[in-house]
C-alpha positions as CSV (number, residue, x, y, z in Angstrom):
1,M,26.7,4.1,39.4
2,M,27.9,4.5,42.6
3,L,27.0,2.5,45.9
4,S,27.4,3.8,49.6
5,I,27.7,1.4,52.6
6,I,26.8,2.9,55.9
7,I,28.3,0.9,59.0
8,P,27.7,2.5,62.9
9,C,30.0,0.8,65.0
10,Y,30.3,1.2,68.6
11,N,33.4,-0.9,70.3
12,E,33.5,-3.1,67.3
13,E,37.7,-3.1,67.0
14,G,37.1,-7.3,66.5
15,A,34.7,-7.2,64.0
16,I,35.7,-4.3,61.9
17,P,38.8,-5.8,60.1
18,L,36.5,-9.2,59.8
19,L,33.2,-7.7,58.1
20,Y,35.5,-5.1,55.6
21,K,36.8,-8.5,54.4
22,H,33.1,-10.1,53.6
23,V,32.0,-6.7,52.0
24,I,35.1,-6.2,49.7
25,D,34.6,-9.9,48.8
26,V,30.8,-9.5,47.8
27,L,31.8,-6.3,46.1
28,K,34.5,-7.1,43.7
29,E,32.0,-9.7,42.4
30,I,29.5,-7.2,41.7
31,G,31.7,-4.9,40.4
32,M,30.4,-1.5,40.8
33,S,32.0,1.6,42.2
34,Y,31.6,2.0,46.1
35,E,32.2,3.8,49.5
36,L,32.3,2.0,53.0
37,I,30.8,4.9,55.3
38,F,32.2,3.7,59.2
39,V,30.5,6.0,61.8
40,N,32.3,5.3,65.0
41,D,29.7,6.4,67.6
42,G,32.1,7.2,70.6
43,S,33.4,3.7,71.0
44,K,36.3,3.7,73.8
45,D,38.2,0.5,72.2
46,N,40.4,1.4,69.0
47,T,37.8,1.3,66.9
48,L,38.5,4.8,64.6
49,L,42.1,3.1,64.9
50,Q,41.1,0.4,63.1
51,L,39.2,2.9,60.7
52,K,41.7,5.0,60.1
53,L,44.3,1.6,59.4
54,L,41.8,0.4,56.3
55,A,41.2,4.0,54.9
56,K,45.1,4.4,54.7
57,K,45.3,0.9,52.5
58,D,41.5,1.4,50.8
59,N,40.7,4.8,49.5
60,H,36.8,3.7,49.5
61,V,36.8,3.8,53.1
62,K,35.5,6.4,55.0
63,Y,35.0,7.3,58.4
64,I,33.3,9.5,60.4
65,S,34.0,9.6,64.6
66,F,32.0,11.0,66.9
67,S,33.2,13.5,69.9
68,R,31.1,11.0,71.9
69,N,28.2,8.3,71.7
70,F,25.4,9.4,70.1
71,G,23.4,6.2,69.4
72,K,22.7,4.7,66.3
73,E,19.7,6.5,65.4
74,S,22.3,9.4,64.8
75,S,25.2,7.4,63.8
76,M,22.6,6.4,60.9
77,L,21.5,10.1,60.2
78,A,25.4,10.8,59.9
79,G,25.9,8.1,57.3
80,L,23.0,9.3,55.6
81,S,23.9,13.0,55.5
82,Y,27.3,12.0,53.8
83,A,26.7,9.2,51.9
84,S,27.4,10.0,47.9
85,G,25.9,7.0,46.3
86,Q,22.4,6.2,44.0
87,A,22.1,3.4,46.4
88,V,22.7,3.7,49.9
89,I,23.3,0.4,52.3
90,I,23.0,0.5,55.9
91,M,23.9,-2.5,57.6
92,D,26.1,-3.8,61.3
93,A,29.2,-4.1,61.9
94,D,29.2,-6.9,63.8
95,L,28.3,-9.5,60.5
96,Q,24.8,-10.3,61.9
97,H,23.9,-8.4,58.8
98,P,25.0,-11.1,56.2
99,P,26.8,-9.2,53.1
100,L,26.0,-11.7,50.9
101,L,22.1,-9.9,50.5
102,I,24.2,-7.1,49.3
103,K,24.1,-8.7,46.1
104,E,20.5,-9.4,45.8
105,M,19.5,-5.5,47.2
106,I,21.1,-4.4,44.0
107,N,19.3,-6.8,41.8
108,A,16.0,-5.6,43.5
109,F,17.5,-1.7,42.9
110,H,17.9,-2.1,39.4
111,A,14.6,-3.6,39.1
112,G,13.3,-0.7,40.0
113,Y,12.9,-0.7,43.9
114,D,13.5,1.8,46.4
115,Q,13.4,0.2,49.5
116,V,14.8,-3.5,49.5
117,I,14.7,-4.1,52.9
118,A,15.7,-7.6,55.1
119,K,13.8,-9.1,57.1
120,R,15.4,-11.5,59.9
121,T,13.3,-15.1,60.5
122,R,13.0,-16.1,64.2
123,T,14.4,-19.5,63.4
124,G,16.4,-20.3,66.3
125,D,15.3,-17.3,68.8
126,S,13.5,-19.2,71.9
127,V,9.9,-19.5,72.2
128,S,9.7,-16.5,74.6
129,K,11.5,-13.5,72.6
130,T,9.3,-14.6,69.3
131,F,6.0,-14.7,71.5
132,F,6.9,-10.7,73.1
133,A,8.2,-9.5,69.6
134,K,4.8,-10.6,68.1
135,M,2.9,-9.0,71.2
136,Y,5.1,-6.1,70.5
137,Y,4.5,-5.3,66.7
138,K,0.6,-5.9,67.1
139,I,0.6,-3.4,69.8
140,V,2.7,-1.3,68.0
141,N,1.0,-1.5,64.7
142,H,-2.6,-1.2,66.8
143,L,-1.2,2.3,67.9
144,T,0.8,4.2,65.0
145,D,-0.2,5.1,62.1
146,V,2.7,3.5,60.5
147,E,3.4,-0.5,60.1
148,M,6.3,-1.8,61.6
149,V,6.8,-5.4,60.5
150,D,8.1,-8.5,63.3
151,G,12.0,-9.1,61.8
152,V,12.6,-5.9,59.7
153,G,15.1,-3.6,60.9
154,D,17.7,-1.1,59.5
155,F,19.5,-3.6,57.3
156,R,18.2,-2.1,54.2
157,L,19.1,-0.7,50.8
158,L,17.7,2.7,50.2
159,S,17.5,5.0,47.0
160,R,18.8,8.5,46.4
161,K,14.9,9.3,46.1
162,A,14.8,7.3,49.7
163,V,17.2,9.0,51.3
164,D,16.5,12.5,50.4
165,A,13.5,11.9,51.6
166,L,14.7,10.5,55.3
167,L,17.1,13.8,55.0
168,S,14.2,16.0,54.9
169,L,12.4,15.2,58.4
170,K,14.5,17.2,60.5
171,E,13.1,16.0,64.1
172,S,15.9,15.1,66.8
173,N,14.1,12.4,68.1
174,R,14.5,9.8,65.7
175,F,12.8,6.1,64.9
176,S,13.9,5.1,62.0
177,K,12.2,1.6,61.7
178,G,9.3,4.2,61.7
179,L,10.4,6.7,59.4
180,F,11.6,3.9,57.4
181,S,7.6,3.0,56.7
182,W,6.7,6.5,56.9
183,I,8.0,7.5,53.9
184,G,6.9,4.8,51.8
185,F,7.9,4.5,47.8
186,K,8.3,0.9,45.7
187,Q,9.2,-1.7,48.4
188,K,10.7,-5.1,48.4
189,I,11.2,-7.5,51.3
190,I,14.6,-10.1,51.6
191,E,14.4,-12.8,54.0
192,Y,17.4,-14.3,56.0
193,E,18.0,-16.5,58.4
194,N,19.3,-15.4,61.8
195,Q,22.8,-14.9,62.3
196,E,25.0,-15.3,65.6
197,R,27.2,-11.9,66.4
198,Q,31.1,-13.7,65.4
199,V,32.5,-11.1,67.1
200,G,32.2,-9.1,70.7
201,E,28.9,-8.5,72.9
202,T,25.2,-7.0,72.1
203,K,25.2,-3.6,73.0
204,W,21.4,-4.0,73.5
205,S,20.2,-4.1,77.3
206,L,17.0,-4.5,78.4
207,K,16.1,-1.3,79.4
208,K,18.1,0.6,76.1
209,L,15.2,-2.3,74.4
210,F,12.5,-1.1,77.0
211,N,12.9,2.7,75.9
212,Y,13.2,2.3,72.4
213,G,10.4,0.1,72.7
214,V,8.1,3.3,74.2
215,Q,9.5,5.6,71.4
216,G,8.5,3.3,68.7
217,I,4.6,3.6,69.9
218,L,5.2,7.1,71.1
219,S,6.8,8.8,67.4
220,F,4.4,8.5,65.7
221,N,1.3,9.1,66.8
222,D,-0.9,10.5,69.7
223,K,-2.8,7.7,70.5
224,P,-1.3,6.9,73.7
225,L,-3.2,10.5,75.1
226,R,-6.6,9.7,74.0
227,I,-6.2,6.1,75.5
228,T,-6.0,7.6,78.6
229,F,-8.4,10.3,78.0
230,Q,-10.7,7.7,77.7
231,L,-9.5,5.8,81.1
232,G,-9.9,9.2,82.8
233,L,-14.2,9.0,81.2
234,V,-14.3,5.1,82.3
235,C,-13.0,5.9,86.2
236,V,-15.4,8.5,86.2
237,L,-18.2,6.8,85.1
238,M,-17.0,3.7,87.7
239,S,-16.8,6.4,90.5
240,F,-20.5,7.4,89.5
241,L,-21.7,4.3,88.8
242,Y,-20.4,3.4,92.7
243,I,-22.0,6.5,94.1
244,L,-25.3,5.7,92.5
245,W,-25.3,1.9,94.0
246,T,-24.0,3.3,97.3
247,F,-26.9,5.8,97.8
248,I,-29.7,3.2,96.2
249,T,-28.1,0.3,99.0
250,I,-28.9,2.8,101.6
251,L,-32.5,4.1,100.7
252,K,-33.6,0.1,100.1
253,E,-31.5,-1.2,103.3
254,G,-31.2,2.1,105.2
255,V,-27.9,1.2,106.6
256,T,-24.2,2.5,105.3
257,V,-21.9,0.5,102.8
258,G,-19.2,-0.8,104.3
259,G,-16.5,1.0,103.2
260,Y,-12.6,0.8,103.9
261,F,-11.7,-2.0,101.1
262,T,-14.2,0.1,98.2
263,T,-12.8,3.9,99.0
264,I,-9.3,1.9,98.9
265,S,-9.6,0.2,96.3
266,A,-11.1,3.5,93.9
267,I,-8.6,5.5,95.3
268,L,-5.7,3.2,94.2
269,V,-7.5,2.4,90.6
270,I,-8.0,6.5,89.9
271,G,-4.1,6.7,91.3
272,G,-2.7,4.3,89.1
273,V,-4.6,6.0,86.0
274,Q,-3.5,9.6,87.3
275,L,0.0,8.2,87.1
276,I,0.0,6.4,84.1
277,S,-1.5,9.1,82.4
278,I,1.1,11.9,83.5
279,G,3.9,9.5,82.3
280,V,2.7,9.7,79.4
281,L,2.2,13.0,79.0
282,G,5.8,13.5,80.3
283,E,6.9,11.3,77.4
284,Y,5.3,14.1,74.8
285,I,6.6,17.0,76.6
286,G,9.9,15.2,77.1
287,K,10.3,15.1,73.3
288,I,8.8,18.4,72.7
289,Y,11.8,19.8,74.8
290,Y,14.5,18.0,73.2
291,E,12.7,19.4,70.0
292,V,12.6,23.0,70.8
293,K,15.9,22.8,71.7
294,K,17.5,22.4,68.7
295,R,20.2,20.7,69.3
296,P,22.1,18.5,66.7
297,P,21.9,15.2,66.7
298,Y,25.6,14.5,66.8
299,L,29.0,16.5,66.9
300,I,31.8,15.2,64.5
301,D,34.9,14.8,66.0
302,D,37.4,13.6,62.9
303,T,36.5,12.6,59.3
304,N,38.3,11.7,56.1
305,I,35.7,13.1,54.1
306,N,35.9,16.1,52.7
307,V,33.1,17.5,52.1
308,K,31.8,21.5,52.7
309,E,29.7,21.8,56.0
310,S,27.2,24.1,54.4
311,E,26.2,21.3,52.5
312,H,25.6,19.5,55.9
313,D,23.4,21.8,57.6
314,I,22.3,19.1,59.9
315,V,25.3,19.3,61.8
């Protein structure tokens, strides 16, 4: 049986040799055939050079190098497209995903699981980070049609059946955390302690995290559209009730109702709802815009994988 390990890389020249050593040590213990597929996502450092050096000394090392930075979603998709293993593991290059879990994942795979999911505990996280993460997942799971678990990311083992199911989904705007949940199949969760990044710095800025969070909410449902419609109805109802109250007050007291504060407040509330609604519509329209252009999710500049391009028509 062949095991494929997909490792997306962006400016990870310092982490790659260390990760390679840890992963190889584990794979030697397991004693099964394998391939390591590193996906260089347009790194600006010497990541590609490190990958080529590894590939020279170990023919199990494969690399795919993009023409520019396309993002982690595209990196994972490329790795899945070119993986030939019956079992496929996705993990990060920064050693925050402990290679020692590979053995436990393989054991679960042999026990018949199609997805063996690594779940990170929040031990060591700040109270605020834990609180906002839990709130986000509550909101997401309330709004979306799939269940997403707090602490579960991309680190997982997928069977060939699960990989083929993911590759059959042709959308350009991919949110893999949701897609993994959407395809289903028999799943097992393995917990692990939070790991510190050993080399380099995180690539996730606050802006990227926010955009990723919004994508997660919008990718698997149309509930935000329904909510904006409901907000519109509420505003119309409130406006009608206010007008009715004004007329009743005039009829009873014979005086006009003072109005700048209430008028301005009503305008601000309705205007705010309209802007939010337009923003939600814009997000959905933007996704449609990117889908209909049918641009490839990535472009490969260099690779040492000898596969006919016709077999990977996604690029």
